[in-house]
Backbone bond lengths (Angstrom), bond angles and torsions (degrees), N, CA, C in turn:
res aa  C-N    CA-C-N  psi(-1)  N-CA   C-N-CA  omega(-1)  CA-C   N-CA-C  phi
1 M - - - 1.505 - - 1.543 109.75 -
2 K 1.303 115.15 129.31 1.489 122.43 173.44 1.497 108.18 -91.31
3 H 1.343 115.79 145.89 1.510 121.01 -173.24 1.531 109.75 -138.66
4 A 1.355 113.34 137.14 1.517 122.05 173.08 1.454 107.33 -135.50
5 E 1.278 114.66 137.81 1.461 124.49 173.81 1.582 106.75 -119.99
6 I 1.335 114.19 123.76 1.488 117.70 -178.63 1.512 105.74 -119.26
7 R 1.326 113.08 127.66 1.452 121.24 177.68 1.494 110.87 -121.68
8 T 1.353 118.12 125.78 1.380 121.40 176.04 1.515 113.13 -128.45
9 S 1.333 121.43 143.62 1.422 124.35 176.16 1.502 113.13 -101.65
10 H 1.344 114.19 146.82 1.452 119.97 -176.28 1.498 108.34 -133.79
11 G 1.342 117.26 168.41 1.443 124.21 -171.07 1.548 116.52 -48.24
12 D 1.265 113.30 -47.53 1.482 121.12 -179.87 1.591 111.80 -152.69
13 D 1.278 116.20 175.65 1.449 117.62 -179.07 1.525 116.38 -61.37
14 A 1.382 115.30 -37.60 1.513 122.60 179.58 1.489 110.11 -63.00
15 T 1.368 117.06 -41.69 1.529 122.49 179.68 1.494 108.83 -65.53
16 A 1.320 119.49 -43.05 1.416 124.29 -176.56 1.618 109.40 -62.19
17 E 1.420 111.32 -46.43 1.423 118.43 179.56 1.577 109.85 -63.22
18 R 1.279 120.50 -42.74 1.392 126.96 178.88 1.488 111.45 -56.87
19 I 1.357 116.84 -48.96 1.448 122.87 -179.03 1.525 110.65 -65.32
20 A 1.398 114.27 -47.00 1.399 118.54 177.79 1.572 117.11 -55.44
21 R 1.425 111.99 -40.96 1.457 115.13 176.27 1.510 111.73 -65.16
22 A 1.324 119.28 -30.02 1.485 122.63 175.57 1.495 111.49 -69.99
23 L 1.366 117.36 -31.68 1.419 117.24 -178.12 1.571 117.15 -84.91
24 R 1.322 114.31 -31.11 1.462 118.96 -175.16 1.567 117.60 -54.60
25 P 1.286 116.40 -36.88 1.529 115.71 179.12 1.482 112.75 -57.34
26 D 1.407 118.71 -29.89 1.429 122.37 -176.70 1.538 113.64 -87.58
27 N 1.310 117.49 -4.16 1.420 120.97 179.10 1.495 111.83 -65.92
28 T 1.300 117.42 141.58 1.440 126.29 174.82 1.491 106.06 -91.21
29 D 1.409 112.64 175.27 1.507 115.54 178.91 1.559 111.72 -65.75
30 E 1.349 116.05 -20.06 1.441 118.83 178.80 1.577 117.28 -85.54
31 M 1.373 114.02 7.67 1.423 119.60 -173.76 1.549 109.20 -123.15
32 D 1.320 115.92 150.27 1.453 124.71 172.68 1.492 108.99 -143.64
33 T 1.350 110.61 129.56 1.479 117.70 -177.65 1.448 107.84 -124.14
34 R 1.394 118.53 129.28 1.435 121.80 178.66 1.531 106.91 -138.03
35 V 1.322 113.18 165.39 1.467 122.97 177.78 1.533 111.24 -112.80
36 E 1.327 113.94 132.65 1.431 120.92 179.30 1.509 105.12 -128.10
37 G 1.321 116.15 90.35 1.506 118.60 -174.02 1.445 114.61 69.92
38 N 1.294 112.66 -118.21 1.533 119.19 179.68 1.547 107.03 -97.69
39 R 1.272 121.69 10.69 1.429 125.28 -175.80 1.534 112.26 -110.43
40 I 1.314 118.78 142.07 1.411 125.05 170.27 1.561 107.86 -106.31
41 V 1.314 114.24 126.68 1.500 117.63 178.15 1.543 106.57 -119.18
42 T 1.334 115.73 122.83 1.427 122.17 175.81 1.471 111.22 -121.25
43 I 1.377 115.40 129.48 1.402 120.38 -179.38 1.487 107.09 -112.89
44 I 1.368 116.43 132.42 1.478 121.12 -178.62 1.540 109.23 -124.41
45 D 1.267 120.20 127.03 1.477 126.08 174.88 1.472 108.28 -117.02
46 R 1.331 121.75 127.82 1.374 125.29 175.19 1.507 111.99 -136.49
47 E 1.274 120.74 155.76 1.455 123.14 -177.60 1.554 110.33 -71.62
48 T 1.350 120.91 -38.44 1.387 122.50 -176.44 1.485 113.47 -116.19
49 T 1.304 118.09 159.98 1.495 122.95 173.66 1.483 108.58 -63.82
50 G 1.277 122.13 -43.46 1.414 123.38 -178.44 1.551 110.97 -62.48
51 G 1.288 114.95 -42.15 1.451 119.34 178.19 1.552 112.31 -64.55
52 L 1.328 114.70 -38.75 1.502 118.47 -179.47 1.490 106.67 -69.74
53 H 1.366 118.72 -41.07 1.435 119.82 -175.63 1.576 109.06 -62.96
54 A 1.309 116.28 -43.48 1.434 121.75 -179.33 1.568 109.32 -63.84
55 T 1.299 118.29 -44.15 1.447 120.38 -176.16 1.606 108.95 -68.64
56 V 1.319 115.58 -44.72 1.462 116.06 175.41 1.525 115.00 -61.48
57 D 1.323 116.37 -38.43 1.515 118.03 172.94 1.460 114.93 -61.32
58 D 1.336 116.53 -44.62 1.408 120.93 177.01 1.565 111.53 -60.60
59 Y 1.271 115.64 -46.67 1.462 121.50 179.21 1.516 111.14 -60.36
60 V 1.284 119.33 -43.61 1.494 120.06 -175.57 1.504 108.16 -68.19
61 V 1.333 117.50 -34.59 1.488 116.97 178.06 1.527 110.86 -68.63
62 N 1.357 115.43 -41.59 1.478 118.01 178.37 1.592 110.92 -65.89
63 L 1.287 114.35 -35.48 1.478 119.58 -177.82 1.590 105.43 -68.04
64 T 1.284 118.12 -44.51 1.466 119.52 -177.70 1.539 110.12 -62.36
65 V 1.325 116.69 -43.30 1.479 118.21 -177.53 1.574 108.91 -66.99
66 A 1.354 112.61 -43.89 1.541 115.45 -179.66 1.478 110.56 -60.75
67 A 1.372 120.34 -41.17 1.455 122.89 -177.95 1.452 108.90 -68.91
68 Q 1.374 121.37 -38.51 1.475 122.34 177.45 1.540 111.03 -62.49
69 L 1.307 115.50 -43.92 1.495 120.40 -177.76 1.548 108.21 -66.90
70 S 1.306 116.36 -37.98 1.441 118.69 -179.84 1.553 109.62 -67.44
71 D 1.311 115.97 -37.08 1.524 119.39 176.79 1.579 111.54 -63.26
72 Q 1.337 113.32 -43.04 1.477 122.61 177.90 1.527 108.14 -61.56
73 Q 1.361 118.98 -43.45 1.428 118.63 179.47 1.462 112.73 -65.25
74 T 1.327 117.81 -46.42 1.468 121.37 176.48 1.598 110.49 -57.29
75 T 1.286 116.75 -48.53 1.419 121.07 -178.82 1.520 111.51 -60.24
76 N 1.312 118.49 -46.04 1.453 124.89 -172.10 1.550 112.19 -75.89
77 T 1.359 117.75 -17.16 1.451 119.76 176.41 1.483 116.02 -95.93
78 S 1.326 115.00 3.81 1.492 118.44 179.38 1.524 109.94 -80.96
């Protein structure tokens, strides 16, 4: 089993939770996403290196979009 743990920090606890909620619907059975304060921790386990690579790549793209949208929401509500 191949394993990756991705930790990202965000502005505050509420932002981390908002981003994690956006990410969770795309999680596969091999993924777990949780919030620890202002951090998002996602663990991915896959059978193959190629599968792990593809899943991590998809996750990072989704994370980037969710974080950008969260930043826009924060900026636009000020």
